[in-house]
C-alpha positions in Angstrom: 23.5 -53.5 -13.5 25.9 -55.3 -15.8 27.1 -58.8 -16.5 29.9 -60.2 -18.6 29.6 -63.3 -20.7 26.0 -64.1 -19.8 25.9 -66.6 -22.6 29.1 -68.3 -21.7 31.1 -69.2 -18.6 29.8 -66.5 -16.2 26.1 -67.2 -16.7 23.3 -64.7 -16.5 22.7 -62.1 -13.8 21.8 -63.7 -10.5 18.0 -64.2 -10.4 17.7 -62.5 -7.0 19.2 -59.4 -8.4 17.0 -59.5 -11.4 14.0 -59.8 -9.1 15.0 -56.9 -6.8 15.9 -54.6 -9.7 13.2 -55.8 -12.1 12.7 -52.3 -13.6 16.5 -51.7 -14.2 18.2 -52.5 -17.4 21.0 -55.0 -17.5 24.0 -54.1 -19.7 25.4 -57.3 -21.0 29.0 -57.2 -21.9 30.5 -59.5 -24.4 33.6 -60.5 -22.4 34.9 -57.2 -21.3 35.6 -57.8 -17.6 35.7 -54.2 -16.4 32.2 -52.9 -16.9 33.5 -49.3 -17.0 35.5 -50.1 -20.1 32.4 -51.4 -21.9 31.2 -48.5 -24.2 27.5 -49.2 -23.7 27.6 -49.5 -19.9 29.9 -46.5 -19.6 27.6 -44.3 -21.8 24.6 -45.4 -19.7 26.4 -44.6 -16.4 27.6 -41.2 -17.7 24.1 -40.4 -19.0 22.6 -41.4 -15.6 25.0 -39.1 -13.8 24.2 -36.2 -16.1 20.4 -36.8 -15.8 20.5 -37.1 -12.0 23.1 -34.4 -11.5 25.0 -36.7 -9.3 28.8 -37.3 -9.3 29.3 -40.0 -6.7 29.2 -43.6 -7.7 28.1 -46.4 -5.3 29.3 -49.8 -6.5 29.3 -53.5 -5.5 30.0 -56.6 -7.5 29.7 -60.4 -7.4 33.4 -60.5 -6.8 35.3 -57.7 -5.1 38.6 -58.3 -6.8 37.3 -57.8 -10.3 33.6 -56.8 -10.6 34.0 -54.1 -8.0 37.7 -53.1 -7.9 38.4 -52.9 -11.6 35.7 -50.3 -12.4 36.3 -48.5 -9.1 40.0 -48.0 -10.0 39.1 -46.9 -13.5 36.5 -44.4 -12.3 38.8 -43.1 -9.6 41.4 -42.6 -12.4 38.7 -40.5 -14.2 38.1 -38.4 -11.0 34.8 -39.9 -9.8 34.2 -40.2 -6.1 33.5 -43.9 -5.7 32.0 -45.7 -2.8 32.5 -49.5 -2.9 30.1 -51.4 -0.6 32.6 -54.0 0.4 30.2 -56.3 2.3 27.8 -56.4 -0.6 30.6 -58.1 -2.7 31.7 -61.7 -2.8 35.3 -62.8 -2.6 37.0 -66.1 -3.5 39.1 -65.8 -0.3 40.4 -63.3 2.2 43.5 -62.6 0.1 41.3 -61.4 -2.7 39.2 -59.2 -0.4 42.2 -57.8 1.4 44.1 -57.0 -1.9 41.0 -55.4 -3.5 40.1 -53.2 -0.5 43.8 -52.1 -0.2 44.0 -51.2 -3.9 40.7 -49.3 -3.9 41.4 -47.4 -0.6 44.9 -46.6 -2.0 43.3 -45.1 -5.1 41.1 -42.9 -2.9 37.8 -44.9 -3.0 35.7 -44.4 0.1 35.1 -48.0 1.3 31.7 -48.4 3.0 29.6 -51.2 4.4 25.8 -51.7 3.8 24.9 -50.5 7.3 27.3 -47.5 7.2 26.1 -46.5 3.8 22.4 -46.9 4.8 23.0 -44.7 7.8 24.9 -42.1 5.9 22.1 -41.9 3.3 19.4 -41.9 5.9 21.3 -39.2 7.9 18.4 -38.7 10.5 16.1 -41.4 11.9 13.3 -38.8 12.2 13.1 -38.3 8.4 10.0 -39.9 6.8 12.1 -42.7 5.4 13.4 -43.7 8.8 10.9 -46.3 9.6 11.2 -47.9 6.2 14.9 -48.5 7.0 14.2 -50.6 10.0 12.9 -53.7 8.1 15.9 -54.3 5.9 18.3 -53.4 8.7 16.7 -55.7 11.3 15.9 -58.5 8.8 19.1 -58.5 6.8 21.6 -57.3 9.4 20.8 -59.5 12.4 23.3 -57.9 14.7 21.5 -54.6 14.4 18.1 -56.4 14.7 19.3 -57.7 18.1 20.1 -54.2 19.2 16.7 -52.8 18.1 14.8 -55.8 19.5 16.7 -55.5 22.8 15.7 -51.8 23.1 12.0 -52.5 22.3 11.9 -55.5 24.7 13.1 -53.3 27.5 11.6 -49.9 26.7 9.9 -48.3 29.7 10.6 -51.4 31.8 13.7 -50.3 33.6 16.3 -47.6 33.5 19.9 -48.5 33.0 21.9 -46.9 35.8 24.3 -44.2 34.6 27.6 -45.1 36.1 29.1 -41.7 35.3 26.3 -39.6 36.8 25.9 -37.6 33.6 22.2 -38.3 33.0 19.8 -36.3 35.1 
């Protein structure tokens, strides 16, 4: 995590993020807007990638037009596969969100949503982590929660007729 100008106009990192990621360091920049251009943050990111053996970067930001898109474009320029989680970012308006997503996609970033990324990382609901995914999905993504709740409310109560005759 990183923040710019914590002591000035931008304020400190959101308390909710500090609580969720209590064990993670916060790299405070002194005005550099693009976190990837900050030498301390960049060194920490590159060190993390080396230590973990990973090459893909998943990113989000308070604002999609700056906090997310600027480092995404810079990392894409350096050849990193970058996955901006677009619905985990804020935007001042639709113009900002549209322009940022267009720029990032045009640069080859793989735009994802929280749900799509979670499913991609989970890969198979039968894995041991499958059940742990249901709480955040059903509590934080109400549309998916409605689907799951609808299934469990109707499980073993009635069979939905197959209009195509493909289920035997």
